[in-house]
C-alpha positions in Angstrom: -0.1 0.1 0.2 2.9 2.4 0.0 1.9 3.8 -3.9 -0.7 5.7 -1.5 1.6 7.5 0.2 4.0 8.5 -2.9 3.7 11.3 -5.3 2.2 10.9 -8.8 4.3 10.1 -11.3 3.7 12.1 -14.8 5.0 11.0 -18.4 8.4 12.5 -19.4 7.8 15.5 -21.7 3.9 16.4 -20.5 3.5 19.8 -18.6 1.0 19.6 -15.9 -2.2 21.8 -16.3 -2.4 25.0 -14.7 -4.4 24.6 -11.8 -7.9 26.3 -11.9 -8.4 29.4 -9.3 -10.2 28.4 -6.1 -10.6 32.0 -4.5 -11.0 35.1 -5.9 -13.0 37.0 -8.6 -13.1 33.6 -10.3 -14.2 31.4 -7.6 -17.5 29.2 -9.0 -20.7 29.7 -6.7 -22.9 28.0 -9.0 -22.7 24.7 -6.8 -24.4 27.1 -3.7 -27.9 27.8 -5.8 -28.2 24.4 -6.1 -31.5 23.2 -4.1 -29.9 21.5 -1.5 -27.5 23.8 -0.5 -30.1 26.4 -0.9 -32.4 24.1 1.7 -29.5 24.2 3.7 -29.2 28.4 3.9 -32.5 28.3 4.2 -32.8 26.5 7.8 -29.5 28.6 8.4 -31.0 31.9 7.9 -34.5 31.0 9.0 -33.5 29.2 12.6 -30.2 30.4 13.8 -29.2 33.4 12.0 -33.0 35.3 12.7 -33.2 34.4 16.0 -29.8 35.6 16.9 -30.2 39.4 14.9 -33.6 39.0 17.4 -32.2 39.5 20.3 -28.6 40.9 19.5 -29.8 43.6 17.1 -33.7 44.4 18.1 -34.6 45.3 14.8 -37.6 47.4 13.1 -38.3 47.6 9.5 -40.4 49.7 7.5 -41.4 50.0 4.4 -42.2 46.3 3.4 -45.1 47.8 2.0 -42.9 48.8 -1.2 -42.0 45.1 -2.1 -45.8 43.9 -2.2 -46.3 45.6 -5.7 -43.0 44.3 -7.2 -42.1 41.0 -8.5 -39.0 39.4 -8.8 -36.1 40.2 -9.5 -35.2 43.4 -7.6 -32.0 45.3 -7.0 -31.7 46.4 -2.8 -29.2 48.6 -2.4 -28.0 50.2 0.9 -25.8 52.1 2.7 -23.3 49.8 4.5 -22.0 50.9 8.4 -21.3 47.4 9.5 -20.5 43.4 8.6 -24.3 43.1 10.5 -26.3 44.5 7.2 -26.0 41.6 5.3 -27.1 39.4 7.4 -29.9 41.8 8.9 -31.6 42.7 5.7 -31.6 38.9 4.5 -33.5 38.3 7.9 -36.2 41.0 7.5 -37.3 40.9 3.8 -40.1 38.8 3.2 -39.9 35.1 2.0 -40.1 35.0 -1.6 -37.5 37.6 -1.4 -35.3 36.7 1.4 -34.7 32.8 0.0 -34.4 33.6 -4.3 -31.3 36.8 -3.2 -27.4 36.9 -3.9 -25.7 39.3 -2.4 -22.7 41.3 -4.8 -19.4 40.3 -1.7 -15.8 42.5 -2.3 -13.8 39.3 -3.8 -10.6 40.9 -2.2 -12.6 39.8 1.4 -14.8 37.7 1.4 -12.9 35.6 -1.6 -9.6 35.9 -0.4 -9.1 32.6 1.0 -10.9 29.3 0.0 -12.4 28.6 2.9 -14.1 32.1 3.4 -14.7 31.9 -0.5 -16.7 29.0 0.7 -18.3 30.1 4.0 -19.8 33.1 2.8 -21.2 31.6 -0.4 -22.9 29.4 1.6 -24.1 31.4 4.4 -25.3 34.6 2.5 -25.4 33.2 -1.1 -22.8 35.8 -1.6 -20.9 36.3 -5.1 -17.8 37.6 -5.8 -17.7 41.4 -7.0 -14.6 43.8 -7.6 -15.4 47.2 -5.9 -12.0 48.8 -7.6 -12.4 48.5 -11.2 -15.1 47.5 -13.3 -14.8 43.7 -14.0 -16.3 42.0 -16.7 -16.7 38.4 -15.4 -18.4 39.6 -12.0 -21.0 42.0 -13.6 -22.0 38.8 -16.4 -22.2 36.9 -13.4 -24.9 39.3 -11.5 -26.6 40.6 -14.8 -27.2 36.7 -15.5 -28.2 35.1 -12.2 -30.5 38.7 -12.4 -31.9 37.2 -15.7 -32.1 34.2 -13.8 -34.8 35.6 -11.5 -32.7 36.2 -8.7 -32.6 39.0 -6.4 -29.1 41.1 -6.0 -28.1 42.8 -2.7 -25.4 45.6 -3.4 -23.5 48.0 -1.2 -22.9 50.9 -3.7 -20.6 52.3 -1.4 -18.2 49.3 -2.1 -17.2 49.1 1.2 -18.2 50.0 5.7 -18.2 53.7 6.6 -15.2 54.1 8.5 -16.8 57.0 10.3 -20.6 56.9 9.9 -21.3 58.8 7.3 -22.0 57.8 3.8 -19.6 57.5 0.8 -19.9 58.2 -3.0 -22.1 55.5 -4.6 -20.5 53.7 -7.6 -22.2 52.7 -10.8 -22.6 48.6 -10.4 -26.3 48.8 -9.0 -27.4 51.6 -11.7 -25.4 50.0 -14.2 -27.1 46.5 -13.9 -30.6 48.1 -13.0 -30.4 49.8 -16.6 -29.0 46.6 -18.5 -31.3 44.1 -17.1 -34.3 46.5 -16.9 -34.9 46.0 -13.4 -36.0 48.5 -10.5 -33.9 49.4 -7.7 -35.3 49.8 -3.8 -33.1 52.0 -2.3 -32.2 50.8 1.6 -31.1 52.6 4.5 -30.0 50.5 7.6 -29.4 52.6 10.8 -27.7 51.5 14.0 -25.6 48.5 13.0 -22.6 50.8 13.8 -23.0 51.3 16.6 -23.0 47.0 17.3 -19.8 46.4 15.6 -18.1 49.0 13.5 -15.4 48.8 11.2 -12.2 48.4 12.3 -13.9 47.2 16.0 -13.8 43.5 17.5 -15.9 44.8 20.4 -19.7 43.6 19.7 -22.2 45.9 21.9 -25.9 44.7 21.5 -28.4 47.9 20.4 -31.5 48.4 18.6 -31.6 48.5 14.6 -33.9 49.9 12.2 -34.7 49.2 8.1 -35.9 51.2 5.8 -36.6 50.8 2.5 -37.8 53.0 0.0 -39.9 53.0 -2.9 -38.5 51.5 -6.2 -36.3 53.3 -8.5 -36.7 52.3 -12.5 -33.8 54.0 -14.6 -35.4 56.5 -17.4 -34.4 56.1 -20.6 -32.2 58.9 -21.1 -30.6 58.4 -17.8 -26.9 57.4 -18.2 -25.5 55.3 -14.8 -24.2 58.1 -13.5 -26.7 59.8 -12.9 -29.3 56.9 -11.9 -26.9 56.5 -9.6 -26.8 59.9 -8.0 -30.4 59.9 -7.8 -30.4 55.9 -5.7 -28.0 57.8 -3.1 -30.8 60.8 -2.7 -33.1 58.6 -1.7 -30.7 56.5 0.9 -30.3 60.1 1.8 -33.7 60.6 2.1 -34.2 57.1 4.3 -31.7 58.4 7.0 -33.4 61.8 7.0 -36.4 60.1 7.9 -34.6 57.9 10.5 -33.3 60.9 12.3 -36.6 63.1 12.2 -39.3 61.6 10.9 -41.4 60.6 7.1 -43.0 64.0 6.5 -40.0 66.2 7.4 -38.1 64.2 5.3 -39.7 64.3 2.2 -40.2 67.6 2.7 -37.0 68.8 2.4 -36.0 65.9 -0.3 -39.2 67.9 -2.3 -36.9 70.8 -2.0 -33.4 69.6 -2.8 -32.4 70.4 1.2 -31.7 66.7 2.2 -28.8 66.9 4.8 -25.7 65.3 2.7 -25.4 62.2 2.6 -21.7 62.1 2.9 -21.4 64.8 5.7 -19.9 67.6 6.4 -16.6 69.1 4.8 -14.6 68.6 7.4 -11.5 67.3 9.0 -12.2 63.5 10.1 -12.4 64.1 14.3 -14.4 66.8 13.6 -16.9 65.2 10.9 -16.8 62.3 14.0 -18.0 64.7 16.9 -21.0 65.7 13.9 -22.5 62.1 14.2 -25.5 61.8 16.0 -26.0 59.4 19.0 -27.3 56.6 17.1 -24.2 56.7 14.9 -21.3 57.2 17.4 -20.3 53.2 18.9 -18.8 55.0 21.6 -21.7 57.4 22.9 -20.8 58.0 26.0 -17.8 60.9 25.2 -18.4 64.5 25.0 -20.6 65.7 22.2 -19.7 67.9 19.5 -17.3 70.9 20.2 -17.6 74.0 20.2 -18.7 75.5 17.1 -19.9 72.5 15.5 -23.6 73.0 16.6 -24.3 74.4 13.2 -22.9 71.4 11.2 -26.2 68.6 9.5 -27.0 66.6 11.7 -27.9 63.5 9.4 -25.6 61.1 8.4 -25.8 57.6 6.1 -25.0 55.0 8.3 
């Protein structure tokens, strides 16, 4: 039986086949969408993830009625403040969306190791996406899945906020919506950064809120950049609503005076002091410094 321990041989002059990519942007996630795997993921999401989130995040969801008149597929595009955002959003969606969605995940973070690739493809139904540049393969994969009836969860900022304020939306969600002729549902998630922020290992349970807005359809004469800006404004309005109320947020949106989603133009430490309590992962510290009272109260996380 010693042959089992010996290295396999090959004929002289034969070149070995190149190894296939097992992670990164080229990771094949098709196995994660087969029925047995989908069934296992449904059990994990419904029987483990949702109960844990109810205990640790105390979630409240607003605007689910905006999904009632929509037929799959749709693109759900929201702000990104914490690793909790994806699981929280999926857990609060109605079953017909929850169990038929894939998540656009950064290939350089969630798919940089083989075990991580398999883990996130299984747990979240994640697909690898390039976030620093346009990648035709990832765009074709996402578009193909949308055309096959899958909903897509995507965070157009490209990464978690470093300071609690929103970041510029990249054009991926808008491009896919125009290419596949599907609506985009804007989403705002509040409170997850206070539970676990970027770069922090501390987990502090607390309340969270998820708001869904009216579906947005790309206009025929609207390019992806302008449509992406419109999606960002819709998320900013939901952020305003989270800090004030439904009527005030829409009144400001109609007059073009919604507080800036990306925060004030100032140094990083002053931007951090301008955050409201709900966005601050360390709310015990002293609040805004002198001279900061006129800054916008609203932010994108």
